[in-house]
Every structure is written in structure tokens, then in C-alpha cells.
Biopython code that builds the backbone (N, CA, C, O; Angstrom):
import numpy as np
from Bio.PDB.StructureBuilder import StructureBuilder

atoms = [
    (1, "MET", "N", (-10.903, -1.220, 4.443)),
    (1, "MET", "CA", (-9.801, -2.106, 3.662)),
    (1, "MET", "C", (-10.300, -2.408, 2.456)),
    (1, "MET", "O", (-9.444, -2.293, 1.579)),
    (2, "GLU", "N", (-11.859, -2.914, 1.880)),
    (2, "GLU", "CA", (-12.098, -2.404, 0.849)),
    (2, "GLU", "C", (-11.407, -2.080, -0.492)),
    (2, "GLU", "O", (-11.006, -2.868, -1.349)),
    (3, "LYS", "N", (-11.355, -0.399, -0.464)),
    (3, "LYS", "CA", (-10.821, 0.711, -0.792)),
    (3, "LYS", "C", (-9.507, 0.718, -1.428)),
    (3, "LYS", "O", (-9.127, 1.278, -2.456)),
    (4, "LEU", "N", (-8.607, -0.381, -0.195)),
    (4, "LEU", "CA", (-7.071, -0.824, -0.721)),
    (4, "LEU", "C", (-7.360, -1.395, -1.531)),
    (4, "LEU", "O", (-6.904, -1.028, -2.614)),
    (5, "MET", "N", (-7.965, -2.208, -1.523)),
    (5, "MET", "CA", (-8.243, -3.816, -2.076)),
    (5, "MET", "C", (-8.173, -3.750, -3.514)),
    (5, "MET", "O", (-7.331, -4.247, -4.263)),
    (6, "GLU", "N", (-9.461, -2.874, -3.853)),
    (6, "GLU", "CA", (-9.645, -2.372, -5.239)),
    (6, "GLU", "C", (-8.411, -1.683, -5.838)),
    (6, "GLU", "O", (-8.081, -1.950, -6.994)),
    (7, "LEU", "N", (-7.498, -0.533, -4.863)),
    (7, "LEU", "CA", (-6.478, 0.259, -5.435)),
    (7, "LEU", "C", (-5.160, -0.956, -5.694)),
    (7, "LEU", "O", (-4.675, -1.189, -6.801)),
    (8, "LEU", "N", (-4.919, -1.348, -4.946)),
    (8, "LEU", "CA", (-4.114, -2.873, -5.559)),
    (8, "LEU", "C", (-4.714, -3.579, -6.385)),
    (8, "LEU", "O", (-3.939, -4.290, -7.026)),
    (9, "SER", "N", (-5.485, -3.661, -6.577)),
    (9, "SER", "CA", (-6.134, -4.650, -7.818)),
    (9, "SER", "C", (-6.167, -3.988, -8.735)),
    (9, "SER", "O", (-6.061, -4.712, -9.724)),
    (10, "GLU", "N", (-6.252, -3.028, -8.986)),
    (10, "GLU", "CA", (-5.617, -2.086, -10.058)),
    (10, "GLU", "C", (-4.861, -2.038, -10.645)),
    (10, "GLU", "O", (-4.925, -2.242, -11.858)),
    (11, "LEU", "N", (-3.691, -1.708, -9.925)),
    (11, "LEU", "CA", (-2.154, -2.348, -10.129)),
    (11, "LEU", "C", (-1.828, -3.768, -10.574)),
    (11, "LEU", "O", (-1.521, -3.838, -11.765)),
    (12, "HIS", "N", (-1.823, -4.595, -10.088)),
    (12, "HIS", "CA", (-1.729, -6.015, -10.361)),
    (12, "HIS", "C", (-3.026, -6.751, -10.289)),
    (12, "HIS", "O", (-2.823, -7.791, -9.664)),
    (13, "PRO", "N", (-4.259, -6.655, -10.658)),
    (13, "PRO", "CA", (-5.155, -7.789, -11.340)),
    (13, "PRO", "C", (-4.393, -9.496, -10.926)),
    (13, "PRO", "O", (-5.218, -10.286, -10.467)),
    (14, "GLU", "N", (-3.794, -9.719, -10.985)),
    (14, "GLU", "CA", (-3.498, -10.878, -10.780)),
    (14, "GLU", "C", (-2.729, -11.217, -9.681)),
    (14, "GLU", "O", (-2.315, -12.371, -9.792)),
    (15, "VAL", "N", (-2.447, -10.781, -8.872)),
    (15, "VAL", "CA", (-1.944, -10.513, -7.548)),
    (15, "VAL", "C", (-3.216, -11.457, -6.208)),
    (15, "VAL", "O", (-4.138, -10.645, -6.287)),
    (16, "ASP", "N", (-3.481, -12.014, -5.675)),
    (16, "ASP", "CA", (-3.621, -12.264, -4.577)),
    (16, "ASP", "C", (-3.264, -11.574, -2.909)),
    (16, "ASP", "O", (-2.645, -11.937, -1.909)),
    (17, "PHE", "N", (-4.185, -10.221, -3.404)),
    (17, "PHE", "CA", (-3.538, -9.587, -2.379)),
    (17, "PHE", "C", (-3.617, -9.300, -0.921)),
    (17, "PHE", "O", (-3.071, -8.474, -0.189)),
    (18, "ALA", "N", (-4.565, -10.351, -0.727)),
    (18, "ALA", "CA", (-5.522, -10.663, 0.676)),
    (18, "ALA", "C", (-4.536, -11.526, 1.391)),
    (18, "ALA", "O", (-4.226, -11.195, 2.536)),
    (19, "SER", "N", (-3.937, -12.729, 0.788)),
    (19, "SER", "CA", (-2.846, -13.950, 1.083)),
    (19, "SER", "C", (-1.127, -13.081, 1.245)),
    (19, "SER", "O", (-0.250, -13.301, 2.080)),
    (20, "GLU", "N", (-1.139, -12.224, 0.262)),
    (20, "GLU", "CA", (0.639, -11.653, -0.095)),
    (20, "GLU", "C", (1.117, -11.155, 1.230)),
    (20, "GLU", "O", (0.489, -10.387, 1.958)),
    (21, "THR", "N", (2.365, -11.700, 1.481)),
    (21, "THR", "CA", (3.024, -11.279, 2.741)),
    (21, "THR", "C", (4.180, -10.450, 2.121)),
    (21, "THR", "O", (4.647, -9.614, 2.894)),
    (22, "GLY", "N", (4.903, -10.523, 0.523)),
    (22, "GLY", "CA", (5.845, -10.469, 0.396)),
    (22, "GLY", "C", (5.998, -9.580, -0.737)),
    (22, "GLY", "O", (6.964, -9.673, -1.495)),
    (23, "LEU", "N", (4.705, -8.368, -0.935)),
    (23, "LEU", "CA", (4.727, -7.487, -1.792)),
    (23, "LEU", "C", (5.857, -6.718, -2.668)),
    (23, "LEU", "O", (5.726, -6.238, -3.794)),
    (24, "ILE", "N", (6.893, -6.736, -1.914)),
    (24, "ILE", "CA", (8.280, -5.753, -1.629)),
    (24, "ILE", "C", (9.753, -6.447, -2.150)),
    (24, "ILE", "O", (10.526, -6.142, -3.058)),
    (25, "ASP", "N", (9.756, -7.423, -1.225)),
    (25, "ASP", "CA", (10.206, -8.542, -0.929)),
    (25, "ASP", "C", (10.650, -9.573, -2.066)),
    (25, "ASP", "O", (11.737, -9.938, -2.516)),
    (26, "LYS", "N", (9.268, -9.886, -2.332)),
    (26, "LYS", "CA", (9.189, -10.359, -3.830)),
    (26, "LYS", "C", (9.168, -10.133, -4.991)),
    (26, "LYS", "O", (8.954, -10.871, -5.953)),
    (27, "LYS", "N", (9.547, -8.388, -4.864)),
    (27, "LYS", "CA", (9.444, -7.692, -6.066)),
    (27, "LYS", "C", (8.018, -7.612, -6.785)),
    (27, "LYS", "O", (7.987, -7.113, -7.910)),
    (28, "ILE", "N", (6.940, -8.034, -6.253)),
    (28, "ILE", "CA", (5.690, -7.700, -6.827)),
    (28, "ILE", "C", (5.298, -6.298, -7.071)),
    (28, "ILE", "O", (4.629, -5.968, -8.050)),
    (29, "LEU", "N", (5.714, -5.494, -6.191)),
    (29, "LEU", "CA", (5.547, -3.916, -6.115)),
    (29, "LEU", "C", (6.512, -3.396, -6.429)),
    (29, "LEU", "O", (7.379, -3.317, -5.560)),
    (30, "THR", "N", (6.809, -2.802, -7.814)),
    (30, "THR", "CA", (7.897, -2.080, -7.839)),
    (30, "THR", "C", (7.921, -0.791, -7.122)),
    (30, "THR", "O", (7.095, -0.367, -6.314)),
    (31, "SER", "N", (8.952, -0.263, -7.530)),
    (31, "SER", "CA", (9.146, 1.602, -6.998)),
    (31, "SER", "C", (8.571, 2.444, -7.705)),
    (31, "SER", "O", (8.589, 3.602, -7.285)),
    (32, "PHE", "N", (7.998, 2.209, -8.769)),
    (32, "PHE", "CA", (6.640, 3.017, -9.306)),
    (32, "PHE", "C", (4.976, 2.328, -9.603)),
    (32, "PHE", "O", (4.027, 2.855, -10.184)),
    (33, "ASP", "N", (5.099, 0.772, -8.863)),
    (33, "ASP", "CA", (4.144, 0.916, -7.935)),
    (33, "ASP", "C", (3.293, 1.670, -6.882)),
    (33, "ASP", "O", (2.102, 1.822, -6.610)),
    (34, "VAL", "N", (4.601, 2.098, -6.390)),
    (34, "VAL", "CA", (4.996, 2.416, -4.563)),
    (34, "VAL", "C", (4.262, 3.685, -4.672)),
    (34, "VAL", "O", (3.236, 4.038, -4.091)),
    (35, "VAL", "N", (5.113, 4.403, -5.677)),
    (35, "VAL", "CA", (5.103, 5.219, -5.982)),
    (35, "VAL", "C", (3.501, 6.291, -6.360)),
    (35, "VAL", "O", (3.211, 7.362, -5.826)),
    (36, "ASN", "N", (2.829, 5.651, -7.265)),
    (36, "ASN", "CA", (1.612, 5.723, -7.862)),
    (36, "ASN", "C", (0.763, 5.132, -6.466)),
    (36, "ASN", "O", (-0.048, 6.046, -6.321)),
    (37, "LEU", "N", (0.494, 4.207, -5.431)),
    (37, "LEU", "CA", (-0.058, 3.908, -4.827)),
    (37, "LEU", "C", (-0.171, 4.953, -4.068)),
    (37, "LEU", "O", (-1.245, 5.550, -4.139)),
    (38, "VAL", "N", (0.904, 5.488, -3.111)),
    (38, "VAL", "CA", (1.006, 6.414, -2.423)),
    (38, "VAL", "C", (0.200, 7.521, -2.403)),
    (38, "VAL", "O", (-0.481, 8.027, -1.511)),
    (39, "GLY", "N", (0.469, 7.901, -3.927)),
    (39, "GLY", "CA", (-0.497, 8.971, -4.802)),
    (39, "GLY", "C", (-1.809, 8.780, -4.139)),
    (39, "GLY", "O", (-2.494, 9.397, -3.324)),
    (40, "GLU", "N", (-1.895, 7.515, -4.915)),
    (40, "GLU", "CA", (-3.980, 7.299, -4.671)),
    (40, "GLU", "C", (-4.128, 7.409, -3.092)),
    (40, "GLU", "O", (-4.825, 8.254, -2.531)),
    (41, "LEU", "N", (-3.389, 6.456, -2.473)),
    (41, "LEU", "CA", (-3.527, 6.403, -0.769)),
    (41, "LEU", "C", (-3.580, 7.556, -0.143)),
    (41, "LEU", "O", (-4.367, 7.695, 0.793)),
    (42, "MET", "N", (-2.767, 8.563, -0.543)),
    (42, "MET", "CA", (-3.110, 9.914, 0.243)),
    (42, "MET", "C", (-3.925, 10.938, -0.256)),
    (42, "MET", "O", (-3.878, 12.018, 0.333)),
    (43, "ASP", "N", (-4.796, 10.792, -1.398)),
    (43, "ASP", "CA", (-6.183, 11.665, -2.131)),
    (43, "ASP", "C", (-7.071, 10.464, -1.529)),
    (43, "ASP", "O", (-8.166, 10.779, -1.063)),
    (44, "GLU", "N", (-6.824, 9.606, -1.512)),
    (44, "GLU", "CA", (-8.415, 8.547, -1.073)),
    (44, "GLU", "C", (-8.390, 8.568, 0.476)),
    (44, "GLU", "O", (-9.521, 8.349, 0.910)),
    (45, "TYR", "N", (-7.615, 8.728, 1.298)),
    (45, "TYR", "CA", (-7.962, 8.673, 2.650)),
    (45, "TYR", "C", (-7.787, 10.014, 3.291)),
    (45, "TYR", "O", (-8.238, 10.429, 4.359)),
    (46, "ASP", "N", (-6.895, 10.700, 2.241)),
    (46, "ASP", "CA", (-6.753, 12.008, 3.330)),
    (46, "ASP", "C", (-5.265, 11.785, 4.343)),
    (46, "ASP", "O", (-5.345, 12.165, 5.511)),
    (47, "ILE", "N", (-4.542, 11.447, 4.075)),
    (47, "ILE", "CA", (-3.593, 11.288, 4.632)),
    (47, "ILE", "C", (-2.097, 11.806, 4.013)),
    (47, "ILE", "O", (-1.898, 11.792, 2.798)),
    (48, "GLU", "N", (-1.166, 12.221, 4.886)),
    (48, "GLU", "CA", (-0.161, 12.375, 4.429)),
    (48, "GLU", "C", (1.017, 10.671, 4.322)),
    (48, "GLU", "O", (1.033, 9.741, 5.128)),
    (49, "ILE", "N", (1.865, 10.838, 3.005)),
    (49, "ILE", "CA", (3.083, 9.684, 3.415)),
    (49, "ILE", "C", (4.380, 10.151, 2.782)),
    (49, "ILE", "O", (4.681, 10.230, 1.591)),
    (50, "ASN", "N", (5.060, 10.435, 3.857)),
    (50, "ASN", "CA", (6.198, 11.339, 3.988)),
    (50, "ASN", "C", (7.416, 10.251, 3.371)),
    (50, "ASN", "O", (7.014, 9.087, 3.371)),
    (51, "ALA", "N", (8.739, 10.420, 2.880)),
    (51, "ALA", "CA", (9.472, 9.400, 3.009)),
    (51, "ALA", "C", (10.119, 8.010, 4.067)),
    (51, "ALA", "O", (10.733, 6.964, 3.856)),
    (52, "GLU", "N", (9.530, 8.775, 5.342)),
    (52, "GLU", "CA", (9.908, 8.121, 6.046)),
    (52, "GLU", "C", (9.316, 6.920, 6.490)),
    (52, "GLU", "O", (9.753, 6.155, 7.350)),
    (53, "HIS", "N", (8.128, 6.808, 5.726)),
    (53, "HIS", "CA", (7.600, 6.014, 5.851)),
    (53, "HIS", "C", (6.840, 5.170, 4.298)),
    (53, "HIS", "O", (5.740, 4.810, 3.879)),
    (54, "LEU", "N", (8.106, 5.188, 3.937)),
    (54, "LEU", "CA", (8.709, 4.512, 2.708)),
    (54, "LEU", "C", (9.703, 3.412, 3.245)),
    (54, "LEU", "O", (10.929, 3.515, 3.283)),
    (55, "ILE", "N", (9.076, 2.532, 3.580)),
    (55, "ILE", "CA", (9.994, 1.246, 4.164)),
    (55, "ILE", "C", (9.370, -0.198, 3.812)),
    (55, "ILE", "O", (8.189, -0.488, 4.000)),
    (56, "PRO", "N", (10.096, -0.836, 3.409)),
    (56, "PRO", "CA", (9.293, -2.314, 2.747)),
    (56, "PRO", "C", (8.475, -2.705, 4.062)),
    (56, "PRO", "O", (7.555, -3.405, 3.638)),
    (57, "GLU", "N", (8.382, -2.624, 5.135)),
    (57, "GLU", "CA", (7.653, -2.928, 5.976)),
    (57, "GLU", "C", (6.511, -2.467, 6.145)),
    (57, "GLU", "O", (5.735, -3.115, 6.847)),
    (58, "ASN", "N", (6.147, -1.411, 5.642)),
    (58, "ASN", "CA", (4.671, -0.568, 5.454)),
    (58, "ASN", "C", (4.087, -1.065, 4.156)),
    (58, "ASN", "O", (2.996, -0.519, 3.992)),
    (59, "PHE", "N", (4.407, -1.953, 3.091)),
    (59, "PHE", "CA", (4.237, -2.504, 2.027)),
    (59, "PHE", "C", (4.430, -3.755, 1.408)),
    (59, "PHE", "O", (4.487, -4.068, 0.219)),
    (60, "ASN", "N", (4.513, -4.373, 2.394)),
    (60, "ASN", "CA", (4.390, -5.844, 1.738)),
    (60, "ASN", "C", (3.751, -6.385, 1.630)),
    (60, "ASN", "O", (3.663, -7.073, 0.613)),
    (61, "SER", "N", (2.786, -6.434, 2.721)),
    (61, "SER", "CA", (0.635, -6.931, 2.557)),
    (61, "SER", "C", (-0.444, -5.776, 2.395)),
    (61, "SER", "O", (-0.444, -4.581, 2.692)),
    (62, "ALA", "N", (-0.995, -6.287, 2.039)),
    (62, "ALA", "CA", (-2.151, -5.313, 2.542)),
    (62, "ALA", "C", (-2.063, -4.715, 3.829)),
    (62, "ALA", "O", (-1.770, -3.566, 4.162)),
    (63, "GLN", "N", (-2.331, -5.579, 4.392)),
    (63, "GLN", "CA", (-2.416, -5.281, 6.520)),
    (63, "GLN", "C", (-1.295, -4.749, 6.394)),
    (63, "GLN", "O", (-1.138, -4.130, 7.447)),
    (64, "ALA", "N", (-0.481, -4.614, 5.810)),
    (64, "ALA", "CA", (0.782, -3.622, 6.235)),
    (64, "ALA", "C", (0.189, -1.963, 5.792)),
    (64, "ALA", "O", (0.161, -0.908, 6.426)),
    (65, "ILE", "N", (-0.123, -2.235, 4.789)),
    (65, "ILE", "CA", (-0.401, -0.914, 4.112)),
    (65, "ILE", "C", (-1.870, -0.051, 5.080)),
    (65, "ILE", "O", (-1.862, 1.030, 5.668)),
    (66, "PHE", "N", (-2.965, -1.038, 4.914)),
    (66, "PHE", "CA", (-3.925, -1.074, 6.148)),
    (66, "PHE", "C", (-3.538, -0.065, 7.409)),
    (66, "PHE", "O", (-3.957, 1.071, 7.628)),
    (67, "ASP", "N", (-2.599, -0.868, 8.160)),
    (67, "ASP", "CA", (-1.890, -0.638, 9.273)),
    (67, "ASP", "C", (-1.433, 1.366, 9.161)),
    (67, "ASP", "O", (-1.939, 2.420, 9.545)),
    (68, "LEU", "N", (-0.351, 0.975, 8.487)),
    (68, "LEU", "CA", (0.169, 2.491, 8.305)),
    (68, "LEU", "C", (-1.198, 3.163, 7.620)),
    (68, "LEU", "O", (-1.704, 4.065, 8.288)),
    (69, "ILE", "N", (-1.618, 2.943, 6.807)),
    (69, "ILE", "CA", (-3.417, 3.975, 6.226)),
    (69, "ILE", "C", (-3.952, 4.429, 7.708)),
    (69, "ILE", "O", (-3.935, 5.643, 7.912)),
    (70, "THR", "N", (-4.408, 3.615, 8.723)),
    (70, "THR", "CA", (-4.868, 4.023, 10.014)),
    (70, "THR", "C", (-3.948, 4.448, 10.808)),
    (70, "THR", "O", (-4.228, 5.302, 11.650)),
    (71, "ARG", "N", (-2.783, 3.979, 10.701)),
    (71, "ARG", "CA", (-1.601, 4.925, 12.116)),
    (71, "ARG", "C", (-1.803, 6.613, 11.231)),
    (71, "ARG", "O", (-2.039, 7.595, 11.936)),
    (72, "LEU", "N", (-1.731, 6.709, 10.312)),
    (72, "LEU", "CA", (-1.783, 8.025, 9.763)),
    (72, "LEU", "C", (-2.810, 8.696, 10.001)),
    (72, "LEU", "O", (-2.810, 9.870, 10.371)),
    (73, "GLU", "N", (-3.999, 7.841, 9.762)),
    (73, "GLU", "CA", (-5.737, 8.638, 9.672)),
    (73, "GLU", "C", (-5.836, 9.240, 11.763)),
    (73, "GLU", "O", (-6.533, 10.080, 12.333)),
    (74, "GLU", "N", (-4.841, 8.347, 12.221)),
    (74, "GLU", "CA", (-5.202, 8.891, 13.847)),
    (74, "GLU", "C", (-3.779, 9.888, 14.443)),
    (74, "GLU", "O", (-3.515, 10.311, 15.568)),
    (75, "GLU", "N", (-3.110, 10.000, 13.215)),
    (75, "GLU", "CA", (-2.266, 11.388, 14.133)),
    (75, "GLU", "C", (-3.062, 12.780, 13.488)),
    (75, "GLU", "O", (-2.750, 13.905, 13.878)),
]
sb = StructureBuilder()
sb.init_structure("model")
sb.init_model(0)
sb.init_chain("A")
sb.init_seg("    ")
for serial, (resi, resn, name, xyz) in enumerate(atoms, 1):
    if name == "N":
        sb.init_residue(resn, " ", resi, " ")
    sb.init_atom(name, np.array(xyz, "f"), 0.0, 1.0, " ", f" {name:<3s}", serial, name[0])
structure = sb.get_structure()
């Protein structure tokens, strides 16, 4: 989770990712941010994030993103 928080903070240092639960719904993360983040996550965690995973529920909070990473690592 620590590395994920670092990656998110690099995108938007002004956001409190520990408590924010509407990253997509509130348009805090743009589609460009998500594309960049997905690339970083795939490199960092050696996972494959496909189009089917690119839904708001998977990116609305740091915890949701971490849960996605965990699920993909287990596959």
C-alpha cells in the first residue's frame, strides 16, 4: 500500500488519498491520470490490468486500487 500511495501522491500531491473515496466520481483522477497510473501499477506490481478492470469502482479510492492489485496478483 505504501508504494501505491507514493504513486498516487506523485499524480496529485494535494489530495489526501488515505481518506478520499471519490477519486473518479469527483473527477479528482482524470482519464489521463488513470492511464498513467495503470502503466505504473503494471510495472511496479507485475500485473496485467485490462480494459475490463477500468471501471470507476476499481479506482475511486486507494483501497479500491489496492484491492484490485491484490486480486490481480493472486490470479
